[in-house]
PAFIZA-802112 format. One record per residue (C-alpha): chain; x, y, z. Coordinates in Angstrom, 3 decimals, m for minus. Each point is the difference from the previous one (the first is absolute). Layout:
@unit: A, u: X, v: Y, w: Z
...
***
This chain:
@unit: A, u: 0.332, v: 0.081, w: m0.041
@unit: A, u: 1.161, v: 3.216, w: m0.917
@unit: A, u: m1.879, v: 2.396, w: 1.707
@unit: A, u: m2.170, v: m0.589, w: 3.157
@unit: A, u: m2.586, v: 2.358, w: 0.965
@unit: A, u: m0.985, v: 0.297, w: 3.648
@unit: A, u: m3.301, v: 1.490, w: 1.765
@unit: A, u: 1.056, v: 1.265, w: 3.623
@unit: A, u: 3.788, v: 0.329, w: m0.995
@unit: A, u: 0.458, v: 2.611, w: 2.921
@unit: A, u: m1.652, v: m2.206, w: 2.798
@unit: A, u: 1.210, v: m2.286, w: 2.315
@unit: A, u: m0.039, v: m3.089, w: m2.097
@unit: A, u: 0.846, v: 2.186, w: m3.224
@unit: A, u: 2.863, v: 1.677, w: 0.989
@unit: A, u: 2.094, v: m3.781, w: 0.990
@unit: A, u: m1.264, v: m1.287, w: m3.332
@unit: A, u: 1.250, v: 2.947, w: m1.760
@unit: A, u: 3.712, v: m0.290, w: 1.775
@unit: A, u: 0.121, v: m4.019, w: m0.969
@unit: A, u: m0.667, v: 0.938, w: m3.357
@unit: A, u: 2.632, v: 2.878, w: m0.253
@unit: A, u: 2.297, v: m2.990, w: 2.044
@unit: A, u: m0.775, v: m2.495, w: m3.094
@unit: A, u: 0.273, v: 2.955, w: m2.687
@unit: A, u: m3.610, v: m0.057, w: m0.829
@unit: A, u: m1.851, v: 2.884, w: m1.415
@unit: A, u: m3.154, v: 1.104, w: 1.296
@unit: A, u: m2.748, v: 2.603, w: m0.148
@unit: A, u: m1.774, v: 1.310, w: 3.500
@unit: A, u: m4.015, v: 0.590, w: m0.951
@unit: A, u: m0.240, v: 3.325, w: 2.548
@unit: A, u: m3.003, v: 1.350, w: 1.996
@unit: A, u: 1.804, v: 3.325, w: m0.232
@unit: A, u: 3.044, v: 1.460, w: m1.546
@unit: A, u: 3.367, v: m0.979, w: 2.598
@unit: A, u: 2.151, v: 3.125, w: m0.584
@unit: A, u: 3.719, v: m1.324, w: 1.245
@unit: A, u: m0.946, v: m3.524, w: m1.979
@unit: A, u: m1.119, v: 1.215, w: m3.968
@unit: A, u: 1.642, v: m2.897, w: m1.330
@unit: A, u: m2.225, v: m1.766, w: m2.509
@unit: A, u: m2.784, v: m0.171, w: 2.116
@unit: A, u: m3.443, v: 0.992, w: m1.250
@unit: A, u: m2.811, v: 1.661, w: 2.112
@unit: A, u: m3.677, v: m1.646, w: m0.647
@unit: A, u: m1.845, v: 1.403, w: 3.083
@unit: A, u: m2.098, v: m1.628, w: 1.806
@unit: A, u: m0.988, v: m3.848, w: m0.363
@unit: A, u: m3.193, v: m0.970, w: m0.514
@unit: A, u: m2.423, v: m1.281, w: m2.960
@unit: A, u: 0.444, v: 3.441, w: m2.393
@unit: A, u: 3.790, v: m0.040, w: 0.650
@unit: A, u: 1.939, v: 0.658, w: m3.511
@unit: A, u: 3.249, v: m2.161, w: m0.187
@unit: A, u: 0.525, v: 0.324, w: m3.786
@unit: A, u: 3.290, v: 2.613, w: 0.509
@unit: A, u: 1.070, v: m2.359, w: 2.627
@unit: A, u: m0.041, v: m3.498, w: m1.366
@unit: A, u: 1.837, v: 0.662, w: m3.371
@unit: A, u: 2.310, v: m1.739, w: m0.655
@unit: A, u: m0.290, v: m1.961, w: 3.304
@unit: A, u: 0.821, v: m3.815, w: m0.080
@unit: A, u: m1.237, v: m0.757, w: 3.779
@unit: A, u: m2.314, v: 1.432, w: 2.293
@unit: A, u: 0.630, v: m0.114, w: 3.549
@unit: A, u: m3.259, v: 0.776, w: 1.720
@unit: A, u: 0.707, v: 0.987, w: 4.060
@unit: A, u: m2.108, v: 3.164, w: 0.480
@unit: A, u: m3.271, v: m0.809, w: 1.586
@unit: A, u: m2.032, v: 1.535, w: 2.562
@unit: A, u: 0.953, v: m1.790, w: 3.168
@unit: A, u: m1.514, v: 0.416, w: 3.412
@unit: A, u: m1.388, v: 3.007, w: 1.053
@unit: A, u: 0.019, v: 1.246, w: 3.865
@unit: A, u: m3.292, v: 1.902, w: 1.037
@unit: A, u: m1.772, v: m0.819, w: m3.727
@unit: A, u: m2.461, v: 2.933, w: m0.359
@unit: A, u: m1.224, v: m1.247, w: m3.365
@unit: A, u: m3.785, v: m1.050, w: m0.317
@unit: A, u: 0.832, v: m2.850, w: m1.543
@unit: A, u: 3.020, v: m1.406, w: 0.885
@unit: A, u: m0.054, v: m3.222, w: m2.160
@unit: A, u: m0.728, v: 2.246, w: m3.347
@unit: A, u: 3.007, v: 2.448, w: 1.247
@unit: A, u: 2.402, v: m3.131, w: m0.367
@unit: A, u: m1.693, v: m1.713, w: m2.993
@unit: A, u: 0.309, v: 3.154, w: m2.119
@unit: A, u: 4.079, v: 0.191, w: 0.536
@unit: A, u: 0.181, v: m3.701, w: 0.599
@unit: A, u: m2.003, v: m1.819, w: m2.630
@unit: A, u: m0.994, v: 2.703, w: m2.497
@unit: A, u: 3.123, v: 1.711, w: 0.153
@unit: A, u: 1.842, v: m3.320, w: m0.684
@unit: A, u: m2.305, v: m0.964, w: m2.761
@unit: A, u: 0.315, v: 3.393, w: m1.691
@unit: A, u: 4.070, v: m0.692, w: m0.061
@unit: A, u: m0.171, v: m3.645, w: m0.727
@unit: A, u: m2.434, v: 0.818, w: m3.346
@unit: A, u: 2.569, v: 3.013, w: m1.292
@unit: A, u: 3.162, v: m2.187, w: 0.634
@unit: A, u: m1.833, v: m2.504, w: m1.995
@unit: A, u: m0.774, v: 2.199, w: m2.824
@unit: A, u: 3.829, v: 1.497, w: 0.411
@unit: A, u: 1.760, v: m3.094, w: m0.653
@unit: A, u: 1.275, v: m0.532, w: 3.324
@unit: A, u: 0.994, v: m3.634, w: 0.457
@unit: A, u: m0.245, v: m0.872, w: 3.585
@unit: A, u: m1.902, v: 1.559, w: 3.162
@unit: A, u: 0.937, v: m0.782, w: 3.252
@unit: A, u: m2.569, v: 0.940, w: 2.706
@unit: A, u: 1.047, v: 0.477, w: 3.898
@unit: A, u: m3.040, v: m1.543, w: 1.598
@unit: A, u: m0.035, v: m1.295, w: 3.760
@unit: A, u: m0.445, v: m3.032, w: 1.959
@unit: A, u: m3.285, v: 1.682, w: 1.558
@unit: A, u: m1.549, v: m1.309, w: m3.153
@unit: A, u: 0.657, v: m3.294, w: 1.471
@unit: A, u: m1.201, v: 1.373, w: 3.553
@unit: A, u: 0.946, v: 1.182, w: 3.403
@unit: A, u: 1.025, v: m3.061, w: 2.123
@unit: A, u: 1.228, v: m3.391, w: m0.690
@unit: A, u: m0.516, v: m2.852, w: 2.408
@unit: A, u: 2.734, v: m2.887, w: 0.025
@unit: A, u: 0.477, v: m0.403, w: m3.704
@unit: A, u: 1.985, v: 3.427, w: m2.284
@unit: A, u: m1.694, v: 1.525, w: m2.453
@unit: A, u: 0.825, v: m1.290, w: m3.617
@unit: A, u: m1.457, v: 1.262, w: m3.471
@unit: A, u: m2.461, v: m2.810, w: m0.858
@unit: A, u: m1.711, v: 1.175, w: 3.376
@unit: A, u: m3.872, v: 1.722, w: m0.895
@unit: A, u: 0.274, v: 3.584, w: 0.894
@unit: A, u: m1.487, v: 1.318, w: 2.791
@unit: A, u: 0.656, v: 3.678, w: 0.449
@unit: A, u: m1.675, v: 1.882, w: 2.852
@unit: A, u: 0.367, v: 4.368, w: m0.349
@unit: A, u: m0.812, v: 1.810, w: m2.401
@unit: A, u: 4.555, v: m0.032, w: m1.075
@unit: A, u: m0.258, v: m3.497, w: m0.956
@unit: A, u: m3.001, v: m0.727, w: m1.613
@unit: A, u: 0.577, v: 2.631, w: m2.303
@unit: A, u: 3.335, v: m1.539, w: m0.400
@unit: A, u: m1.697, v: m3.229, w: m0.761
@unit: A, u: m2.389, v: 1.696, w: m2.457
@unit: A, u: 2.953, v: 1.574, w: m2.019
@unit: A, u: 1.767, v: m3.477, w: 0.035
@unit: A, u: m3.327, v: m1.051, w: m1.926
@unit: A, u: m0.060, v: 2.809, w: m2.116
@unit: A, u: 3.269, v: m0.544, w: m1.103
@unit: A, u: 0.016, v: m3.661, w: m0.702
@unit: A, u: m2.963, v: 0.467, w: m2.214
@unit: A, u: 1.581, v: 2.949, w: m2.180
@unit: A, u: 3.500, v: m2.052, w: 0.095
@unit: A, u: m2.185, v: m2.923, w: m1.849
@unit: A, u: m1.138, v: 1.903, w: m2.653
@unit: A, u: 3.250, v: 1.707, w: m0.792
@unit: A, u: 3.411, v: m0.953, w: m0.520
@unit: A, u: 1.435, v: 1.579, w: 3.026
@unit: A, u: 1.664, v: m1.683, w: 2.828
@unit: A, u: m1.397, v: 0.120, w: 3.408
@unit: A, u: 1.875, v: m0.940, w: 3.577
@unit: A, u: m1.265, v: 0.642, w: 2.988
@unit: A, u: 1.832, v: 0.584, w: 3.364
@unit: A, u: m1.678, v: m0.468, w: 3.437
@unit: A, u: 2.057, v: 1.273, w: 3.118
@unit: A, u: m0.878, v: m0.072, w: 3.562
@unit: A, u: 1.264, v: 2.362, w: 1.939
@unit: A, u: 2.831, v: 2.211, w: m1.672
@unit: A, u: 2.556, v: 2.270, w: 2.013
@unit: A, u: 3.129, v: 1.560, w: m0.589
@unit: A, u: 1.512, v: 3.246, w: 0.188
@unit: A, u: m2.699, v: 2.180, w: m0.654
@unit: A, u: m2.774, v: m1.894, w: 1.762
@unit: A, u: m3.091, v: 1.873, w: 1.239
@unit: A, u: m3.321, v: m1.425, w: 1.692
@unit: A, u: 0.213, v: m2.420, w: 2.968
@unit: A, u: 3.595, v: m1.369, w: m0.525
@unit: A, u: 1.299, v: 3.731, w: 0.073
@unit: A, u: m2.065, v: 0.687, w: 3.190
@unit: A, u: 1.683, v: m3.464, w: 1.598
@unit: A, u: 3.546, v: 1.326, w: m0.934
@unit: A, u: m1.025, v: 3.175, w: 2.320
@unit: A, u: m1.193, v: m2.279, w: 2.720
@unit: A, u: 2.795, v: m2.391, w: 0.135
@unit: A, u: 2.643, v: 3.240, w: m0.485
@unit: A, u: m1.797, v: 1.585, w: 3.238
@unit: A, u: 0.388, v: m3.146, w: 1.939
@unit: A, u: m4.182, v: 0.340, w: 0.692
@unit: A, u: m0.934, v: m3.056, w: 2.081
@unit: A, u: m2.253, v: m2.731, w: m2.589
@unit: A, u: m2.496, v: m1.983, w: 1.561
@unit: A, u: 0.904, v: m2.949, w: m2.770
@unit: A, u: 1.994, v: m2.340, w: 1.252
@unit: A, u: m2.411, v: m2.557, w: 0.172
@unit: A, u: m0.604, v: m0.296, w: m3.683
@unit: A, u: 0.666, v: m2.996, w: m1.824
@unit: A, u: m0.244, v: 0.746, w: m3.391
@unit: A, u: 1.463, v: m0.099, w: m3.918
@unit: A, u: m0.156, v: 3.023, w: m1.989
@unit: A, u: 1.861, v: m0.075, w: m3.394
@unit: A, u: 1.607, v: 3.162, w: m1.467
@unit: A, u: 1.997, v: 1.230, w: m2.938
@unit: A, u: 2.375, v: 2.607, w: 0.242
@unit: A, u: m0.380, v: 2.919, w: m3.322
@unit: A, u: 3.836, v: m1.531, w: m1.264
@unit: A, u: m1.281, v: m3.216, w: m0.276
@unit: A, u: m3.113, v: 1.106, w: m1.424
@unit: A, u: 1.158, v: 2.574, w: m2.320
@unit: A, u: 2.660, v: m3.031, w: m0.890
@unit: A, u: m3.174, v: m2.850, w: m0.903
@unit: A, u: m1.526, v: 3.065, w: m2.133
@unit: A, u: 3.526, v: 0.426, w: m1.983
@unit: A, u: 0.149, v: m4.016, w: m0.148
@unit: A, u: m3.954, v: 0.125, w: m1.444
@unit: A, u: 0.787, v: 2.589, w: m2.971
@unit: A, u: 2.317, v: m2.786, w: m2.312
@unit: A, u: m0.982, v: m3.442, w: 1.368
@unit: A, u: m1.961, v: m1.857, w: m2.684
@unit: A, u: m1.120, v: m2.318, w: 2.564
@unit: A, u: m1.834, v: 2.644, w: 2.145
@unit: A, u: m2.770, v: 1.245, w: m3.164
@unit: A, u: m3.265, v: m0.571, w: 1.289
@unit: A, u: 0.977, v: m0.994, w: 3.765
@unit: A, u: m1.129, v: 1.214, w: 2.932
@unit: A, u: 3.096, v: m0.224, w: 3.097
@unit: A, u: m0.205, v: 0.549, w: 3.603
@unit: A, u: 3.161, v: 1.356, w: 1.343
@unit: A, u: 1.818, v: 0.540, w: 3.530
@unit: A, u: 3.262, v: m0.324, w: 1.852
@unit: A, u: m0.490, v: m3.490, w: 0.597
@unit: A, u: 0.500, v: 0.455, w: 3.436
@unit: A, u: m3.481, v: 0.378, w: 2.272
@unit: A, u: 0.548, v: 1.417, w: 3.286
@unit: A, u: m2.217, v: 0.726, w: 3.152
@unit: A, u: m1.189, v: 3.440, w: 0.842
@unit: A, u: 2.357, v: m0.313, w: 3.741
@unit: A, u: 2.758, v: m1.492, w: m2.481
@unit: A, u: m0.387, v: 3.136, w: m2.330
@unit: A, u: 0.371, v: 2.028, w: 3.034
@unit: A, u: 2.481, v: m1.348, w: 0.860
@unit: A, u: 2.406, v: m0.338, w: m3.158
@unit: A, u: m1.361, v: 3.736, w: m0.332
@unit: A, u: 1.397, v: 0.877, w: 3.616
@unit: A, u: 3.373, v: m1.504, w: m0.839
@unit: A, u: 0.679, v: 1.936, w: m3.242
@unit: A, u: m0.305, v: 3.378, w: 2.021
@unit: A, u: 2.073, v: m1.043, w: 2.676
@unit: A, u: m3.024, v: m0.073, w: 2.578
@unit: A, u: m1.200, v: m2.032, w: 2.622
@unit: A, u: m3.623, v: m1.481, w: m1.075
@unit: A, u: m2.739, v: 0.777, w: 2.409
@unit: A, u: m2.356, v: m3.160, w: m0.443
@unit: A, u: m2.828, v: m0.350, w: 2.961
@unit: A, u: m2.323, v: m2.906, w: 0.017
@unit: A, u: m3.548, v: m0.081, w: m0.723
@unit: A, u: m2.806, v: m2.584, w: m0.949
@unit: A, u: m0.806, v: 0.448, w: m3.959
@unit: A, u: m3.580, v: m0.013, w: 0.979
@unit: A, u: 0.465, v: 3.048, w: 2.325
@unit: A, u: 1.737, v: 1.803, w: m2.987
@unit: A, u: m2.864, v: m0.370, w: m2.145
@unit: A, u: m2.583, v: 1.132, w: 2.297
@unit: A, u: 1.650, v: 3.033, w: 0.747
@unit: A, u: 0.502, v: 0.653, w: m4.029
@unit: A, u: m3.746, v: m0.428, w: m0.037
@unit: A, u: m0.660, v: 2.103, w: 2.449
@unit: A, u: 2.417, v: 2.687, w: m1.610
@unit: A, u: m1.517, v: m0.838, w: m3.577
@unit: A, u: 3.911, v: m1.178, w: m1.203
@unit: A, u: m1.134, v: m3.687, w: m0.699
@unit: A, u: 2.109, v: 0.176, w: m3.375
@unit: A, u: 3.255, v: 1.018, w: 2.022
@unit: A, u: m0.842, v: m2.833, w: 2.523
@unit: A, u: m0.518, v: m2.340, w: m2.947
@unit: A, u: 3.129, v: 0.794, w: m1.690
@unit: A, u: 2.378, v: m0.236, w: 3.313
@unit: A, u: m1.847, v: m3.307, w: 1.564
@unit: A, u: m0.923, v: m1.793, w: m3.173
@unit: A, u: 2.107, v: m2.139, w: m2.590
@unit: A, u: 0.395, v: 0.909, w: m3.719
@unit: A, u: 2.295, v: m2.534, w: m1.394
@unit: A, u: 0.807, v: m0.158, w: m3.730
@unit: A, u: 1.181, v: m3.109, w: m2.053
@unit: A, u: 2.667, v: 1.943, w: m2.824
@unit: A, u: 1.555, v: m3.511, w: m1.222
@unit: A, u: m1.536, v: 0.511, w: m3.188
@unit: A, u: 1.703, v: 3.528, w: m1.640
@unit: A, u: 3.303, v: m2.076, w: 1.497
@unit: A, u: m0.655, v: m3.021, w: m1.918
@unit: A, u: m1.236, v: 1.399, w: m2.650
@unit: A, u: 1.838, v: 3.219, w: m0.605
@unit: A, u: 3.500, v: m1.046, w: 2.315
@unit: A, u: m0.710, v: 3.690, w: 2.036
@unit: A, u: 1.649, v: m0.745, w: 3.733
@unit: A, u: m0.299, v: 3.315, w: 1.727
@unit: A, u: 3.258, v: 2.192, w: 0.125
@unit: A, u: m0.316, v: 1.189, w: 3.587
@unit: A, u: m0.916, v: m2.115, w: 2.824
@unit: A, u: m2.346, v: 1.290, w: 2.595
@unit: A, u: 2.510, v: 1.045, w: 2.384
@unit: A, u: 1.988, v: 1.778, w: m2.759
@unit: A, u: m3.042, v: 1.826, w: m1.117
@unit: A, u: m1.048, v: 1.031, w: 3.536
@unit: A, u: 3.334, v: 1.150, w: 0.597
@unit: A, u: m0.051, v: 2.252, w: m3.192
@unit: A, u: m3.306, v: 1.518, w: 1.619
@unit: A, u: 0.888, v: 0.674, w: 3.451
@unit: A, u: 3.009, v: 1.748, w: m2.378
@unit: A, u: m2.484, v: 2.038, w: m1.711
@unit: A, u: m2.085, v: 0.834, w: 3.379
@unit: A, u: 2.813, v: 1.081, w: 1.752
@unit: A, u: 1.448, v: 2.150, w: m2.905
@unit: A, u: m3.505, v: 2.059, w: 0.211
@unit: A, u: m0.205, v: 0.273, w: 3.994
@unit: A, u: 3.600, v: 2.102, w: m0.173
***
């Protein structure tokens, strides 16, 4: 693939992907919502993503599209119809991009989906690509719907489709709950999480970027869906211990029955947070390893150390 176009190129995953592309001497073009003065380059401004977005100039000469941009989790969502707001960007925006990509002669379309398409929790067995979808929230539902739209478009065109479903992505530049956990561990805040016995899969942003890069050219990836992870699952207490170690801190974990944590979270309206802290979500990423020969370049500890280093730089 000579030229790779990337939506969400200035975002958390997009920046890591572009760095990986540069390192592999790959030509890229970012599809941007608004101009970035410090990085004019070959990027094209397309504006907001939706059913009416004009992608023609951005797609000119592009061989592969990597679609990262999406409406993700919105705190305190004020939309009258949140699901419709998600669908406008994640489903109809994706449809518009894919349809115009076919017209432009794009050869491969890589879609960054989410493990939320599979569901929110695992019990006993990890998720695999063959499990029936069971999304629960608006983000997962619309990612699942977008996958269906893309498969339908690809089935009537010569454009190859590759879908990647990552679990929680962490690394330098991370936001959301992982950043809040970094702050709590860094401040030495006592956390009542010592009694939790769960297992959760994650993927470092550098590993995810490398998986995407591998998917750009691999012939075997055409038409496939892959679950991707670091391949090392950890419990919530173990994650905190490893973060504290990377920070040179002593972890302050207190015992508390998970049932009591869930009850407290329900009273505070934080059930989703409690579920992620206490529940398991494991991913079987063996398919991409066997079919594409992909292996995570960074271990979990290496990824956490890089994240902590970035965090400390921001605190100074």
